PDBQT receptor file of N, H, CA, C and O in Angstrom, charges set to zero:
ATOM      1  N   LEU A   1     -13.825  -1.375   4.224  1.00  0.00    +0.000 N 
ATOM      2  CA  LEU A   1     -12.709  -1.455   3.768  1.00  0.00    +0.000 C 
ATOM      3  C   LEU A   1     -12.096  -2.642   4.395  1.00  0.00    +0.000 C 
ATOM      4  O   LEU A   1     -11.512  -3.517   3.755  1.00  0.00    +0.000 OA
ATOM      5  N   TYR A   2     -12.247  -2.636   5.620  1.00  0.00    +0.000 N 
ATOM      6  H   TYR A   2     -12.721  -1.926   6.140  1.00  0.00    +0.000 HD
ATOM      7  CA  TYR A   2     -11.586  -3.973   6.382  1.00  0.00    +0.000 C 
ATOM      8  C   TYR A   2     -12.113  -4.918   5.918  1.00  0.00    +0.000 C 
ATOM      9  O   TYR A   2     -11.294  -5.838   5.940  1.00  0.00    +0.000 OA
ATOM     10  N   LYS A   3     -13.305  -5.325   5.375  1.00  0.00    +0.000 N 
ATOM     11  H   LYS A   3     -13.970  -4.578   5.357  1.00  0.00    +0.000 HD
ATOM     12  CA  LYS A   3     -13.765  -6.531   5.154  1.00  0.00    +0.000 C 
ATOM     13  C   LYS A   3     -13.367  -6.586   3.353  1.00  0.00    +0.000 C 
ATOM     14  O   LYS A   3     -13.250  -7.680   2.801  1.00  0.00    +0.000 OA
ATOM     15  N   ILE A   4     -13.246  -5.694   2.826  1.00  0.00    +0.000 N 
ATOM     16  H   ILE A   4     -13.341  -4.806   3.275  1.00  0.00    +0.000 HD
ATOM     17  CA  ILE A   4     -12.579  -5.952   1.479  1.00  0.00    +0.000 C 
ATOM     18  C   ILE A   4     -10.819  -6.421   1.863  1.00  0.00    +0.000 C 
ATOM     19  O   ILE A   4     -10.460  -7.500   1.390  1.00  0.00    +0.000 OA
ATOM     20  N   LEU A   5      -9.856  -5.678   2.635  1.00  0.00    +0.000 N 
ATOM     21  H   LEU A   5     -10.147  -4.801   3.020  1.00  0.00    +0.000 HD
ATOM     22  CA  LEU A   5      -8.844  -5.805   2.523  1.00  0.00    +0.000 C 
ATOM     23  C   LEU A   5      -8.564  -7.487   3.643  1.00  0.00    +0.000 C 
ATOM     24  O   LEU A   5      -7.468  -8.047   3.614  1.00  0.00    +0.000 OA
ATOM     25  N   GLU A   6      -9.175  -7.773   4.097  1.00  0.00    +0.000 N 
ATOM     26  H   GLU A   6     -10.065  -7.319   4.120  1.00  0.00    +0.000 HD
ATOM     27  CA  GLU A   6      -9.274  -8.962   5.140  1.00  0.00    +0.000 C 
ATOM     28  C   GLU A   6      -9.005 -10.086   4.245  1.00  0.00    +0.000 C 
ATOM     29  O   GLU A   6      -8.258 -10.978   4.646  1.00  0.00    +0.000 OA
ATOM     30  N   LYS A   7      -9.600 -10.157   2.911  1.00  0.00    +0.000 N 
ATOM     31  H   LYS A   7     -10.207  -9.432   2.585  1.00  0.00    +0.000 HD
ATOM     32  CA  LYS A   7      -9.658 -11.271   1.778  1.00  0.00    +0.000 C 
ATOM     33  C   LYS A   7      -8.300 -11.234   1.589  1.00  0.00    +0.000 C 
ATOM     34  O   LYS A   7      -7.952 -12.407   1.729  1.00  0.00    +0.000 OA
ATOM     35  N   ALA A   8      -7.234 -10.504   1.329  1.00  0.00    +0.000 N 
ATOM     36  H   ALA A   8      -7.517  -9.552   1.215  1.00  0.00    +0.000 HD
ATOM     37  CA  ALA A   8      -6.172 -10.353   1.030  1.00  0.00    +0.000 C 
ATOM     38  C   ALA A   8      -4.702 -10.315   1.887  1.00  0.00    +0.000 C 
ATOM     39  O   ALA A   8      -3.524 -10.181   1.554  1.00  0.00    +0.000 OA
ATOM     40  N   LYS A   9      -5.428 -10.510   3.189  1.00  0.00    +0.000 N 
ATOM     41  H   LYS A   9      -6.384 -10.620   3.460  1.00  0.00    +0.000 HD
ATOM     42  CA  LYS A   9      -4.511 -10.370   4.549  1.00  0.00    +0.000 C 
ATOM     43  C   LYS A   9      -3.374 -11.649   4.262  1.00  0.00    +0.000 C 
ATOM     44  O   LYS A   9      -3.573 -12.852   4.087  1.00  0.00    +0.000 OA
ATOM     45  N   THR A  10      -2.220 -10.924   4.289  1.00  0.00    +0.000 N 
ATOM     46  H   THR A  10      -2.058  -9.947   4.431  1.00  0.00    +0.000 HD
ATOM     47  CA  THR A  10      -0.909 -11.465   4.550  1.00  0.00    +0.000 C 
ATOM     48  C   THR A  10      -0.259 -11.615   5.565  1.00  0.00    +0.000 C 
ATOM     49  O   THR A  10      -0.006 -10.505   6.031  1.00  0.00    +0.000 OA
ATOM     50  N   LYS A  11       0.320 -12.743   6.410  1.00  0.00    +0.000 N 
ATOM     51  H   LYS A  11       0.113 -13.645   6.030  1.00  0.00    +0.000 HD
ATOM     52  CA  LYS A  11       1.604 -12.520   7.564  1.00  0.00    +0.000 C 
ATOM     53  C   LYS A  11       2.972 -11.737   6.982  1.00  0.00    +0.000 C 
ATOM     54  O   LYS A  11       3.708 -11.012   7.651  1.00  0.00    +0.000 OA
ATOM     55  N   LYS A  12       3.134 -12.110   5.403  1.00  0.00    +0.000 N 
ATOM     56  H   LYS A  12       2.536 -12.699   4.859  1.00  0.00    +0.000 HD
ATOM     57  CA  LYS A  12       4.335 -11.927   4.808  1.00  0.00    +0.000 C 
ATOM     58  C   LYS A  12       4.644 -10.168   4.694  1.00  0.00    +0.000 C 
ATOM     59  O   LYS A  12       3.933  -9.643   3.837  1.00  0.00    +0.000 OA
ATOM     60  N   PRO A  13       5.311  -9.487   5.209  1.00  0.00    +0.000 N 
ATOM     61  CA  PRO A  13       5.877  -8.023   4.905  1.00  0.00    +0.000 C 
ATOM     62  C   PRO A  13       6.293  -7.901   3.433  1.00  0.00    +0.000 C 
ATOM     63  O   PRO A  13       7.076  -8.548   2.739  1.00  0.00    +0.000 OA
ATOM     64  N   ILE A  14       5.455  -6.788   3.186  1.00  0.00    +0.000 N 
ATOM     65  H   ILE A  14       4.819  -6.262   3.750  1.00  0.00    +0.000 HD
ATOM     66  CA  ILE A  14       5.714  -6.690   1.234  1.00  0.00    +0.000 C 
ATOM     67  C   ILE A  14       7.064  -5.783   1.527  1.00  0.00    +0.000 C 
ATOM     68  O   ILE A  14       7.874  -5.778   0.600  1.00  0.00    +0.000 OA
ATOM     69  N   PHE A  15       7.390  -5.051   2.648  1.00  0.00    +0.000 N 
ATOM     70  H   PHE A  15       6.732  -5.055   3.401  1.00  0.00    +0.000 HD
ATOM     71  CA  PHE A  15       8.838  -4.390   2.574  1.00  0.00    +0.000 C 
ATOM     72  C   PHE A  15       9.467  -5.115   4.145  1.00  0.00    +0.000 C 
ATOM     73  O   PHE A  15       9.160  -4.737   5.275  1.00  0.00    +0.000 OA
ATOM     74  N   PRO A  16      10.458  -6.291   3.762  1.00  0.00    +0.000 N 
ATOM     75  CA  PRO A  16      10.881  -7.098   4.972  1.00  0.00    +0.000 C 
ATOM     76  C   PRO A  16      11.807  -6.330   5.712  1.00  0.00    +0.000 C 
ATOM     77  O   PRO A  16      11.845  -6.427   6.939  1.00  0.00    +0.000 OA
ATOM     78  N   ASP A  17      12.786  -5.344   4.892  1.00  0.00    +0.000 N 
ATOM     79  H   ASP A  17      12.755  -5.265   3.896  1.00  0.00    +0.000 HD
ATOM     80  CA  ASP A  17      13.479  -4.470   5.563  1.00  0.00    +0.000 C 
ATOM     81  C   ASP A  17      13.170  -3.602   6.596  1.00  0.00    +0.000 C 
ATOM     82  O   ASP A  17      14.005  -3.219   7.415  1.00  0.00    +0.000 OA
ATOM     83  N   LEU A  18      11.640  -3.175   6.589  1.00  0.00    +0.000 N 
ATOM     84  H   LEU A  18      10.962  -3.486   5.923  1.00  0.00    +0.000 HD
ATOM     85  CA  LEU A  18      11.028  -2.174   7.093  1.00  0.00    +0.000 C 
ATOM     86  C   LEU A  18      10.830  -2.698   8.764  1.00  0.00    +0.000 C 
ATOM     87  O   LEU A  18      10.018  -3.522   9.185  1.00  0.00    +0.000 OA
ATOM     88  N   LYS A  19      12.045  -1.780   9.671  1.00  0.00    +0.000 N 
ATOM     89  H   LYS A  19      12.704  -1.110   9.329  1.00  0.00    +0.000 HD
ATOM     90  CA  LYS A  19      11.574  -1.856  11.057  1.00  0.00    +0.000 C 
ATOM     91  C   LYS A  19      10.565  -1.219  11.521  1.00  0.00    +0.000 C 
ATOM     92  O   LYS A  19      10.695   0.004  11.464  1.00  0.00    +0.000 OA
ATOM     93  N   LEU A  20       9.358  -1.694  12.072  1.00  0.00    +0.000 N 
ATOM     94  H   LEU A  20       9.252  -2.687  12.118  1.00  0.00    +0.000 HD
ATOM     95  CA  LEU A  20       8.387  -1.287  12.963  1.00  0.00    +0.000 C 
ATOM     96  C   LEU A  20       8.355  -1.791  14.065  1.00  0.00    +0.000 C 
ATOM     97  O   LEU A  20       8.856  -2.892  14.294  1.00  0.00    +0.000 OA
ATOM     98  N   LYS A  21       7.591  -0.870  15.191  1.00  0.00    +0.000 N 
ATOM     99  H   LYS A  21       7.184   0.025  15.005  1.00  0.00    +0.000 HD
ATOM    100  CA  LYS A  21       7.298  -1.418  16.665  1.00  0.00    +0.000 C 
ATOM    101  C   LYS A  21       6.083  -1.627  16.523  1.00  0.00    +0.000 C 
ATOM    102  O   LYS A  21       5.677  -2.357  17.427  1.00  0.00    +0.000 OA
ATOM    103  N   LYS A  22       5.215  -1.300  15.736  1.00  0.00    +0.000 N 
ATOM    104  H   LYS A  22       5.546  -0.707  15.002  1.00  0.00    +0.000 HD
ATOM    105  CA  LYS A  22       3.709  -1.569  15.639  1.00  0.00    +0.000 C 
ATOM    106  C   LYS A  22       3.595  -2.779  14.983  1.00  0.00    +0.000 C 
ATOM    107  O   LYS A  22       4.480  -3.221  14.250  1.00  0.00    +0.000 OA
ATOM    108  N   LYS A  23       2.083  -3.584  15.311  1.00  0.00    +0.000 N 
ATOM    109  H   LYS A  23       1.365  -3.226  15.907  1.00  0.00    +0.000 HD
ATOM    110  CA  LYS A  23       1.683  -4.294  14.702  1.00  0.00    +0.000 C 
ATOM    111  C   LYS A  23       0.670  -3.874  13.506  1.00  0.00    +0.000 C 
ATOM    112  O   LYS A  23      -0.306  -3.141  13.661  1.00  0.00    +0.000 OA
ATOM    113  N   ILE A  24       1.102  -4.507  12.208  1.00  0.00    +0.000 N 
ATOM    114  H   ILE A  24       1.895  -5.103  12.082  1.00  0.00    +0.000 HD
ATOM    115  CA  ILE A  24       0.901  -4.139  11.139  1.00  0.00    +0.000 C 
ATOM    116  C   ILE A  24       0.008  -5.058  10.488  1.00  0.00    +0.000 C 
ATOM    117  O   ILE A  24       0.328  -6.241  10.374  1.00  0.00    +0.000 OA
ATOM    118  N   PHE A  25      -1.245  -4.552   9.987  1.00  0.00    +0.000 N 
ATOM    119  H   PHE A  25      -1.505  -3.591  10.080  1.00  0.00    +0.000 HD
ATOM    120  CA  PHE A  25      -2.079  -5.649   8.921  1.00  0.00    +0.000 C 
ATOM    121  C   PHE A  25      -1.688  -5.567   7.523  1.00  0.00    +0.000 C 
ATOM    122  O   PHE A  25      -2.131  -4.672   6.803  1.00  0.00    +0.000 OA
ATOM    123  N   TRP A  26      -0.853  -6.483   7.088  1.00  0.00    +0.000 N 
ATOM    124  H   TRP A  26      -0.493  -7.210   7.673  1.00  0.00    +0.000 HD
ATOM    125  CA  TRP A  26      -0.257  -6.636   5.775  1.00  0.00    +0.000 C 
ATOM    126  C   TRP A  26      -1.265  -7.129   4.733  1.00  0.00    +0.000 C 
ATOM    127  O   TRP A  26      -2.151  -7.872   5.156  1.00  0.00    +0.000 OA
ATOM    128  N   VAL A  27      -1.258  -6.893   3.736  1.00  0.00    +0.000 N 
ATOM    129  H   VAL A  27      -0.538  -6.289   3.393  1.00  0.00    +0.000 HD
ATOM    130  CA  VAL A  27      -2.311  -7.281   2.709  1.00  0.00    +0.000 C 
ATOM    131  C   VAL A  27      -1.460  -7.520   1.295  1.00  0.00    +0.000 C 
ATOM    132  O   VAL A  27      -0.604  -6.741   0.875  1.00  0.00    +0.000 OA
ATOM    133  N   SER A  28      -1.828  -8.627   0.719  1.00  0.00    +0.000 N 
ATOM    134  H   SER A  28      -2.523  -9.260   1.060  1.00  0.00    +0.000 HD
ATOM    135  CA  SER A  28      -1.082  -8.607  -0.397  1.00  0.00    +0.000 C 
ATOM    136  C   SER A  28      -1.529  -7.810  -1.907  1.00  0.00    +0.000 C 
ATOM    137  O   SER A  28      -2.705  -7.580  -2.187  1.00  0.00    +0.000 OA
ATOM    138  N   PRO A  29      -0.655  -7.535  -2.580  1.00  0.00    +0.000 N 
ATOM    139  CA  PRO A  29      -1.244  -6.625  -3.681  1.00  0.00    +0.000 C 
ATOM    140  C   PRO A  29      -1.848  -7.130  -4.608  1.00  0.00    +0.000 C 
ATOM    141  O   PRO A  29      -1.404  -7.642  -5.635  1.00  0.00    +0.000 OA
ATOM    142  N   LYS A  30      -2.992  -6.982  -4.226  1.00  0.00    +0.000 N 
ATOM    143  H   LYS A  30      -3.353  -6.566  -3.391  1.00  0.00    +0.000 HD
ATOM    144  CA  LYS A  30      -4.283  -7.534  -5.156  1.00  0.00    +0.000 C 
ATOM    145  C   LYS A  30      -5.549  -6.152  -5.310  1.00  0.00    +0.000 C 
ATOM    146  O   LYS A  30      -6.623  -6.196  -5.910  1.00  0.00    +0.000 OA
ATOM    147  N   TYR A  31      -5.081  -5.265  -4.714  1.00  0.00    +0.000 N 
ATOM    148  H   TYR A  31      -4.209  -5.229  -4.227  1.00  0.00    +0.000 HD
ATOM    149  CA  TYR A  31      -6.243  -4.149  -4.703  1.00  0.00    +0.000 C 
ATOM    150  C   TYR A  31      -5.343  -3.038  -5.258  1.00  0.00    +0.000 C 
ATOM    151  O   TYR A  31      -4.139  -2.937  -5.021  1.00  0.00    +0.000 OA
ATOM    152  N   VAL A  32      -6.149  -2.131  -6.105  1.00  0.00    +0.000 N 
ATOM    153  H   VAL A  32      -7.127  -2.212  -6.297  1.00  0.00    +0.000 HD
ATOM    154  CA  VAL A  32      -5.123  -0.706  -6.410  1.00  0.00    +0.000 C 
ATOM    155  C   VAL A  32      -6.160   0.206  -5.510  1.00  0.00    +0.000 C 
ATOM    156  O   VAL A  32      -7.379   0.091  -5.389  1.00  0.00    +0.000 OA
ATOM    157  N   VAL A  33      -5.353   1.044  -4.990  1.00  0.00    +0.000 N 
ATOM    158  H   VAL A  33      -4.362   1.137  -5.088  1.00  0.00    +0.000 HD
ATOM    159  CA  VAL A  33      -5.817   2.118  -3.974  1.00  0.00    +0.000 C 
ATOM    160  C   VAL A  33      -4.927   3.549  -4.651  1.00  0.00    +0.000 C 
ATOM    161  O   VAL A  33      -3.904   3.513  -5.334  1.00  0.00    +0.000 OA
ATOM    162  N   GLU A  34      -5.576   4.559  -4.274  1.00  0.00    +0.000 N 
ATOM    163  H   GLU A  34      -6.407   4.588  -3.719  1.00  0.00    +0.000 HD
ATOM    164  CA  GLU A  34      -5.111   5.826  -4.681  1.00  0.00    +0.000 C 
ATOM    165  C   GLU A  34      -4.743   6.510  -3.335  1.00  0.00    +0.000 C 
ATOM    166  O   GLU A  34      -5.559   6.301  -2.438  1.00  0.00    +0.000 OA
ATOM    167  N   VAL A  35      -3.713   7.258  -3.030  1.00  0.00    +0.000 N 
ATOM    168  H   VAL A  35      -3.050   7.428  -3.760  1.00  0.00    +0.000 HD
ATOM    169  CA  VAL A  35      -2.944   7.648  -1.963  1.00  0.00    +0.000 C 
ATOM    170  C   VAL A  35      -2.585   8.937  -2.725  1.00  0.00    +0.000 C 
ATOM    171  O   VAL A  35      -2.436   9.168  -3.925  1.00  0.00    +0.000 OA
ATOM    172  N   LYS A  36      -2.474   9.893  -1.330  1.00  0.00    +0.000 N 
ATOM    173  H   LYS A  36      -2.594   9.705  -0.355  1.00  0.00    +0.000 HD
ATOM    174  CA  LYS A  36      -1.644  11.323  -1.592  1.00  0.00    +0.000 C 
ATOM    175  C   LYS A  36      -0.658  11.290  -0.579  1.00  0.00    +0.000 C 
ATOM    176  O   LYS A  36      -0.932  10.900   0.556  1.00  0.00    +0.000 OA
ATOM    177  N   PHE A  37       0.365  11.636  -0.878  1.00  0.00    +0.000 N 
ATOM    178  H   PHE A  37       0.587  11.953  -1.800  1.00  0.00    +0.000 HD
ATOM    179  CA  PHE A  37       1.863  11.719   0.358  1.00  0.00    +0.000 C 
ATOM    180  C   PHE A  37       2.658  13.088  -0.111  1.00  0.00    +0.000 C 
ATOM    181  O   PHE A  37       2.677  13.612  -1.225  1.00  0.00    +0.000 OA
ATOM    182  N   LEU A  38       3.246  13.453   0.992  1.00  0.00    +0.000 N 
ATOM    183  H   LEU A  38       3.231  13.028   1.897  1.00  0.00    +0.000 HD
ATOM    184  CA  LEU A  38       4.260  14.485   0.714  1.00  0.00    +0.000 C 
ATOM    185  C   LEU A  38       5.245  14.682  -0.263  1.00  0.00    +0.000 C 
ATOM    186  O   LEU A  38       5.485  15.707  -0.901  1.00  0.00    +0.000 OA
ATOM    187  N   GLU A  39       5.863  13.437  -0.316  1.00  0.00    +0.000 N 
ATOM    188  H   GLU A  39       5.668  12.604   0.202  1.00  0.00    +0.000 HD
ATOM    189  CA  GLU A  39       7.123  13.221  -0.925  1.00  0.00    +0.000 C 
ATOM    190  C   GLU A  39       7.493  12.115  -1.196  1.00  0.00    +0.000 C 
ATOM    191  O   GLU A  39       6.605  11.309  -0.919  1.00  0.00    +0.000 OA
ATOM    192  N   TYR A  40       8.498  11.582  -1.664  1.00  0.00    +0.000 N 
ATOM    193  H   TYR A  40       9.219  12.237  -1.889  1.00  0.00    +0.000 HD
ATOM    194  CA  TYR A  40       9.301  10.181  -1.738  1.00  0.00    +0.000 C 
ATOM    195  C   TYR A  40      10.445  10.666  -0.608  1.00  0.00    +0.000 C 
ATOM    196  O   TYR A  40      11.025  11.751  -0.572  1.00  0.00    +0.000 OA
ATOM    197  N   THR A  41      10.578   9.605   0.239  1.00  0.00    +0.000 N 
ATOM    198  H   THR A  41      10.107   8.723   0.209  1.00  0.00    +0.000 HD
ATOM    199  CA  THR A  41      11.947   9.749   0.807  1.00  0.00    +0.000 C 
ATOM    200  C   THR A  41      13.180   9.183  -0.002  1.00  0.00    +0.000 C 
ATOM    201  O   THR A  41      12.968   8.795  -1.151  1.00  0.00    +0.000 OA
ATOM    202  N   LYS A  42      14.371   9.116   0.489  1.00  0.00    +0.000 N 
ATOM    203  H   LYS A  42      14.543   9.431   1.422  1.00  0.00    +0.000 HD
ATOM    204  CA  LYS A  42      15.525   8.670  -0.472  1.00  0.00    +0.000 C 
ATOM    205  C   LYS A  42      15.581   7.205  -0.873  1.00  0.00    +0.000 C 
ATOM    206  O   LYS A  42      16.175   6.731  -1.842  1.00  0.00    +0.000 OA
ATOM    207  N   SER A  43      14.792   6.514   0.125  1.00  0.00    +0.000 N 
ATOM    208  H   SER A  43      14.310   6.899   0.912  1.00  0.00    +0.000 HD
ATOM    209  CA  SER A  43      14.570   5.022  -0.306  1.00  0.00    +0.000 C 
ATOM    210  C   SER A  43      13.424   4.870  -0.915  1.00  0.00    +0.000 C 
ATOM    211  O   SER A  43      12.931   3.762  -1.126  1.00  0.00    +0.000 OA
ATOM    212  N   LEU A  44      12.901   5.952  -1.250  1.00  0.00    +0.000 N 
ATOM    213  H   LEU A  44      13.302   6.852  -1.079  1.00  0.00    +0.000 HD
ATOM    214  CA  LEU A  44      11.707   5.672  -2.349  1.00  0.00    +0.000 C 
ATOM    215  C   LEU A  44      10.206   5.171  -1.827  1.00  0.00    +0.000 C 
ATOM    216  O   LEU A  44       9.248   4.616  -2.366  1.00  0.00    +0.000 OA
ATOM    217  N   ARG A  45      10.518   5.670  -0.466  1.00  0.00    +0.000 N 
ATOM    218  H   ARG A  45      11.297   6.121  -0.028  1.00  0.00    +0.000 HD
ATOM    219  CA  ARG A  45       8.999   5.252   0.543  1.00  0.00    +0.000 C 
ATOM    220  C   ARG A  45       8.079   6.615   0.488  1.00  0.00    +0.000 C 
ATOM    221  O   ARG A  45       8.469   7.782   0.498  1.00  0.00    +0.000 OA
ATOM    222  N   LEU A  46       7.082   6.236   0.441  1.00  0.00    +0.000 N 
ATOM    223  H   LEU A  46       6.765   5.287   0.433  1.00  0.00    +0.000 HD
ATOM    224  CA  LEU A  46       5.810   7.479   0.758  1.00  0.00    +0.000 C 
ATOM    225  C   LEU A  46       6.110   7.992   1.965  1.00  0.00    +0.000 C 
ATOM    226  O   LEU A  46       6.111   7.252   2.949  1.00  0.00    +0.000 OA
ATOM    227  N   ARG A  47       6.475   9.644   2.094  1.00  0.00    +0.000 N 
ATOM    228  H   ARG A  47       6.474  10.245   1.295  1.00  0.00    +0.000 HD
ATOM    229  CA  ARG A  47       6.372  10.389   3.220  1.00  0.00    +0.000 C 
ATOM    230  C   ARG A  47       5.155  11.010   3.815  1.00  0.00    +0.000 C 
ATOM    231  O   ARG A  47       4.775  12.112   3.419  1.00  0.00    +0.000 OA
ATOM    232  N   ALA A  48       4.578  10.406   4.670  1.00  0.00    +0.000 N 
ATOM    233  H   ALA A  48       4.886   9.511   4.992  1.00  0.00    +0.000 HD
ATOM    234  CA  ALA A  48       2.937  10.871   5.208  1.00  0.00    +0.000 C 
ATOM    235  C   ALA A  48       1.810  10.360   4.329  1.00  0.00    +0.000 C 
ATOM    236  O   ALA A  48       0.863  11.137   4.214  1.00  0.00    +0.000 OA
ATOM    237  N   PRO A  49       1.736   9.285   3.734  1.00  0.00    +0.000 N 
ATOM    238  CA  PRO A  49       1.123   8.425   2.719  1.00  0.00    +0.000 C 
ATOM    239  C   PRO A  49      -0.622   8.735   3.827  1.00  0.00    +0.000 C 
ATOM    240  O   PRO A  49      -0.894   8.686   5.027  1.00  0.00    +0.000 OA
ATOM    241  N   SER A  50      -1.368   9.031   2.590  1.00  0.00    +0.000 N 
ATOM    242  H   SER A  50      -1.147   9.072   1.615  1.00  0.00    +0.000 HD
ATOM    243  CA  SER A  50      -3.117   9.257   3.092  1.00  0.00    +0.000 C 
ATOM    244  C   SER A  50      -3.796   8.062   2.289  1.00  0.00    +0.000 C 
ATOM    245  O   SER A  50      -3.637   7.993   1.070  1.00  0.00    +0.000 OA
ATOM    246  N   PHE A  51      -4.384   7.332   2.824  1.00  0.00    +0.000 N 
ATOM    247  H   PHE A  51      -4.513   7.388   3.814  1.00  0.00    +0.000 HD
ATOM    248  CA  PHE A  51      -5.562   6.622   1.765  1.00  0.00    +0.000 C 
ATOM    249  C   PHE A  51      -6.630   7.661   1.338  1.00  0.00    +0.000 C 
ATOM    250  O   PHE A  51      -7.442   8.242   2.058  1.00  0.00    +0.000 OA
ATOM    251  N   ILE A  52      -6.445   7.760   0.015  1.00  0.00    +0.000 N 
ATOM    252  H   ILE A  52      -5.785   7.288  -0.571  1.00  0.00    +0.000 HD
ATOM    253  CA  ILE A  52      -7.895   8.220  -0.717  1.00  0.00    +0.000 C 
ATOM    254  C   ILE A  52      -9.131   7.587  -0.774  1.00  0.00    +0.000 C 
ATOM    255  O   ILE A  52     -10.161   7.922  -0.189  1.00  0.00    +0.000 OA
ATOM    256  N   ARG A  53      -8.901   6.370  -1.740  1.00  0.00    +0.000 N 
ATOM    257  H   ARG A  53      -8.064   6.097  -2.216  1.00  0.00    +0.000 HD
ATOM    258  CA  ARG A  53      -9.963   5.372  -2.010  1.00  0.00    +0.000 C 
ATOM    259  C   ARG A  53      -9.670   4.176  -2.883  1.00  0.00    +0.000 C 
ATOM    260  O   ARG A  53      -8.787   4.400  -3.710  1.00  0.00    +0.000 OA
ATOM    261  N   LEU A  54     -10.093   3.184  -2.905  1.00  0.00    +0.000 N 
ATOM    262  H   LEU A  54     -10.811   3.002  -2.233  1.00  0.00    +0.000 HD
ATOM    263  CA  LEU A  54      -9.835   1.891  -3.470  1.00  0.00    +0.000 C 
ATOM    264  C   LEU A  54     -10.533   2.232  -5.005  1.00  0.00    +0.000 C 
ATOM    265  O   LEU A  54     -11.564   2.891  -5.134  1.00  0.00    +0.000 OA
ATOM    266  N   ARG A  55      -9.765   1.654  -6.112  1.00  0.00    +0.000 N 
ATOM    267  H   ARG A  55      -8.927   1.118  -6.008  1.00  0.00    +0.000 HD
ATOM    268  CA  ARG A  55      -9.846   1.985  -7.589  1.00  0.00    +0.000 C 
ATOM    269  C   ARG A  55     -10.089   0.798  -8.200  1.00  0.00    +0.000 C 
ATOM    270  O   ARG A  55      -9.179   0.182  -8.755  1.00  0.00    +0.000 OA
ATOM    271  N   PHE A  56     -11.445   0.320  -8.157  1.00  0.00    +0.000 N 
ATOM    272  H   PHE A  56     -12.184   0.820  -7.706  1.00  0.00    +0.000 HD
ATOM    273  CA  PHE A  56     -11.906  -1.239  -8.936  1.00  0.00    +0.000 C 
ATOM    274  C   PHE A  56     -11.975  -0.784 -10.555  1.00  0.00    +0.000 C 
ATOM    275  O   PHE A  56     -11.993  -1.597 -11.479  1.00  0.00    +0.000 OA
ATOM    276  N   ASP A  57     -12.005   0.457 -10.688  1.00  0.00    +0.000 N 
ATOM    277  H   ASP A  57     -11.991   1.117  -9.937  1.00  0.00    +0.000 HD
ATOM    278  CA  ASP A  57     -11.828   0.876 -12.345  1.00  0.00    +0.000 C 
ATOM    279  C   ASP A  57     -10.579   0.524 -12.739  1.00  0.00    +0.000 C 
ATOM    280  O   ASP A  57     -10.580   0.123 -13.903  1.00  0.00    +0.000 OA
ATOM    281  N   LYS A  58      -9.406   0.518 -12.166  1.00  0.00    +0.000 N 
ATOM    282  H   LYS A  58      -9.405   0.845 -11.221  1.00  0.00    +0.000 HD
ATOM    283  CA  LYS A  58      -8.031   0.115 -12.504  1.00  0.00    +0.000 C 
ATOM    284  C   LYS A  58      -7.466  -1.203 -12.442  1.00  0.00    +0.000 C 
ATOM    285  O   LYS A  58      -7.196  -1.611 -11.312  1.00  0.00    +0.000 OA
ATOM    286  N   PRO A  59      -7.212  -2.010 -13.491  1.00  0.00    +0.000 N 
ATOM    287  CA  PRO A  59      -6.074  -3.219 -12.895  1.00  0.00    +0.000 C 
ATOM    288  C   PRO A  59      -4.999  -2.855 -12.522  1.00  0.00    +0.000 C 
ATOM    289  O   PRO A  59      -4.488  -1.777 -12.827  1.00  0.00    +0.000 OA
ATOM    290  N   LEU A  60      -4.386  -3.924 -11.629  1.00  0.00    +0.000 N 
ATOM    291  H   LEU A  60      -4.801  -4.799 -11.382  1.00  0.00    +0.000 HD
ATOM    292  CA  LEU A  60      -3.037  -3.726 -11.475  1.00  0.00    +0.000 C 
ATOM    293  C   LEU A  60      -2.024  -3.609 -12.220  1.00  0.00    +0.000 C 
ATOM    294  O   LEU A  60      -0.972  -3.087 -11.849  1.00  0.00    +0.000 OA
ATOM    295  N   LYS A  61      -2.297  -4.232 -13.711  1.00  0.00    +0.000 N 
ATOM    296  H   LYS A  61      -3.151  -4.656 -14.012  1.00  0.00    +0.000 HD
ATOM    297  CA  LYS A  61      -1.119  -4.096 -14.343  1.00  0.00    +0.000 C 
ATOM    298  C   LYS A  61      -1.290  -2.546 -14.949  1.00  0.00    +0.000 C 
ATOM    299  O   LYS A  61      -0.406  -2.467 -15.803  1.00  0.00    +0.000 OA
ATOM    300  N   ASP A  62      -1.764  -1.717 -14.920  1.00  0.00    +0.000 N 
ATOM    301  H   ASP A  62      -2.481  -1.781 -14.227  1.00  0.00    +0.000 HD
ATOM    302  CA  ASP A  62      -1.996  -0.504 -15.310  1.00  0.00    +0.000 C 
ATOM    303  C   ASP A  62      -1.179   0.450 -14.181  1.00  0.00    +0.000 C 
ATOM    304  O   ASP A  62      -0.935   1.635 -14.405  1.00  0.00    +0.000 OA
ATOM    305  N   CYS A  63      -0.711  -0.385 -12.674  1.00  0.00    +0.000 N 
ATOM    306  H   CYS A  63      -0.910  -1.348 -12.492  1.00  0.00    +0.000 HD
ATOM    307  CA  CYS A  63      -0.414   0.708 -12.081  1.00  0.00    +0.000 C 
ATOM    308  C   CYS A  63       1.224   0.947 -12.080  1.00  0.00    +0.000 C 
ATOM    309  O   CYS A  63       1.998   0.000 -11.941  1.00  0.00    +0.000 OA
ATOM    310  N   VAL A  64       1.614   2.144 -12.228  1.00  0.00    +0.000 N 
ATOM    311  H   VAL A  64       0.986   2.913 -12.341  1.00  0.00    +0.000 HD
ATOM    312  CA  VAL A  64       3.225   2.634 -12.186  1.00  0.00    +0.000 C 
ATOM    313  C   VAL A  64       3.531   3.780 -10.957  1.00  0.00    +0.000 C 
ATOM    314  O   VAL A  64       2.693   4.495 -10.409  1.00  0.00    +0.000 OA
ATOM    315  N   VAL A  65       4.570   3.741 -10.773  1.00  0.00    +0.000 N 
ATOM    316  H   VAL A  65       5.251   3.160 -11.218  1.00  0.00    +0.000 HD
ATOM    317  CA  VAL A  65       5.297   4.433  -9.610  1.00  0.00    +0.000 C 
ATOM    318  C   VAL A  65       5.609   5.858 -10.442  1.00  0.00    +0.000 C 
ATOM    319  O   VAL A  65       6.331   6.015 -11.427  1.00  0.00    +0.000 OA
ATOM    320  N   GLU A  66       4.848   6.797  -9.735  1.00  0.00    +0.000 N 
ATOM    321  H   GLU A  66       4.262   6.670  -8.935  1.00  0.00    +0.000 HD
ATOM    322  CA  GLU A  66       4.887   8.106 -10.634  1.00  0.00    +0.000 C 
ATOM    323  C   GLU A  66       5.992   9.009  -9.727  1.00  0.00    +0.000 C 
ATOM    324  O   GLU A  66       5.694   9.500  -8.639  1.00  0.00    +0.000 OA
ATOM    325  N   LEU A  67       7.403   9.151 -10.402  1.00  0.00    +0.000 N 
ATOM    326  H   LEU A  67       7.645   8.752 -11.286  1.00  0.00    +0.000 HD
ATOM    327  CA  LEU A  67       8.513   9.692  -9.368  1.00  0.00    +0.000 C 
ATOM    328  C   LEU A  67       8.732  10.891 -10.205  1.00  0.00    +0.000 C 
ATOM    329  O   LEU A  67       9.556  11.739  -9.864  1.00  0.00    +0.000 OA
TER     330      LEU A  67
């Protein structure tokens, strides 16, 4: 996974207003991933997200936010 995502690595945060104390490995939105999560927060962020898998069978243009 690291070898794949390293190709899309960027220093620019996708969420610039996010205040984190940890060092984050940001990637450009180049790949489709499947995640599970508990719920959306009031600010429409994912609460307790977990990576499931990369989806090479789905193009980026078909990605939607399911509310």
